[in-house]
C-alpha positions in Angstrom: 86.2 103.5 113.6 86.3 100.9 110.5 83.4 99.3 109.3 83.3 95.6 106.8 83.0 95.9 103.7 83.4 92.9 102.7 85.1 88.8 103.6 86.3 86.2 101.6 87.0 82.5 102.3 89.3 80.0 101.1 90.4 76.5 103.2 94.3 76.1 102.3 96.1 72.6 102.7 98.4 74.1 105.2 98.7 74.5 108.6 97.4 77.2 110.2 100.9 78.2 112.4 102.4 78.3 108.3 99.9 80.7 107.1 100.0 82.9 109.8 104.2 83.2 109.4 103.8 83.4 106.1 100.9 86.4 106.0 102.9 87.6 109.0 105.6 88.9 106.4 104.7 91.7 103.8 107.6 90.8 102.2 105.6 87.3 100.9 103.0 89.7 99.3 105.2 89.3 95.9 104.9 86.0 95.9 101.0 86.2 95.5 99.7 89.5 94.5 101.3 90.1 91.2 100.0 94.4 90.9 102.6 94.4 93.7 105.9 95.8 91.9 107.8 97.1 95.2 107.8 96.4 99.2 110.1 98.2 100.7 110.9 98.4 104.7 110.3 101.5 105.8 110.4 103.1 109.5 106.7 103.0 109.6 105.9 99.8 108.0 106.2 98.8 104.7 105.9 100.7 101.5 104.3 99.2 98.7 103.8 100.5 95.0 102.2 98.4 92.8 103.1 97.7 88.6 99.6 99.3 87.1 97.6 101.9 87.9 94.6 101.7 90.7 92.9 103.4 92.8 95.8 103.1 95.5 99.0 103.7 93.6 101.4 103.5 96.3 100.4 102.6 100.0 101.8 102.7 103.8 101.7 99.3 105.1 101.6 98.0 109.5 101.2 94.5 109.5 100.3 93.5 113.0 99.8 90.5 114.6 96.8 90.1 117.9 94.0 88.3 119.2 95.0 85.1 116.6 94.5 87.5 113.5 96.9 89.4 110.8 95.8 93.0 110.2 97.0 94.8 107.3 96.8 99.2 108.1 97.0 100.8 105.0 97.4 104.2 104.4 96.8 104.9 100.9 97.9 108.5 98.5 93.9 107.7 97.8 91.8 105.4 100.3 92.7 103.7 103.7 91.9 100.7 104.2 92.2 97.5 106.8 92.3 93.6 106.0 92.4 91.6 108.4 93.1 87.9 108.3 92.1 84.8 110.3 93.1 81.9 110.8 91.2 79.0 111.6 92.9 75.2 112.1 90.9 72.4 110.9 93.8 70.3 111.6 96.1 69.8 108.7 94.1 72.6 106.8 93.1 75.9 107.3 90.6 78.2 107.1 91.4 81.9 105.9 89.3 84.2 106.2 90.0 87.7 104.6 88.3 90.9 105.7 88.5 94.0 104.6 87.6 97.8 106.6 87.2 100.6 105.2 86.5 104.1 107.9 83.0 105.2 108.3 84.3 108.9 107.0 85.3 107.2 103.7 85.3 110.1 100.7 82.0 110.4 99.8 83.3 110.6 96.1 84.4 107.7 96.2 80.9 105.2 94.6 82.1 102.3 97.3 78.2 100.5 96.5 79.3 100.4 92.8 82.9 99.4 93.8 82.3 96.8 96.5 81.8 93.8 94.1 84.4 94.7 91.8 87.4 94.6 95.2 84.9 92.0 96.6 86.2 89.6 93.5 89.6 91.0 92.6 90.5 90.3 96.8 88.9 87.0 96.1 90.9 85.8 93.1 94.4 87.1 95.2 93.3 85.0 98.4 92.7 81.7 95.7 96.1 82.3 94.4 98.1 83.2 98.2 95.5 79.8 99.2 97.7 78.0 96.0 100.8 79.9 97.1 101.0 78.6 100.8 100.5 74.9 99.6 103.7 75.2 98.2 105.6 76.5 101.2 
């Protein structure tokens, strides 16, 4: 079972359907996350590799679209986690929330309470860039 670590929310000047379609194609991550160097489709999903060293240098990501949410299930070389995007239509705009979930049995050697605000800020910054990118689609 996974537990939520944090949620970030942004309003996007784009229709919900466009946002969901864009997020549903993981190859689009290269357009808004400059820390990702490679996205390669593999049998199990997508393999991503980062430009610089991070908690996970590489990850295997499965994308799932269900219950009006887009799920990124990530298995990393150090940490597994899920990112769940939820879109709410606001007419011609969309409220986009991103919630990061960690397994309840996460490695006890990781200082999650110290990392949480840093990771939340990093994800929030990327979410803002994602919103601006979506506005040009």
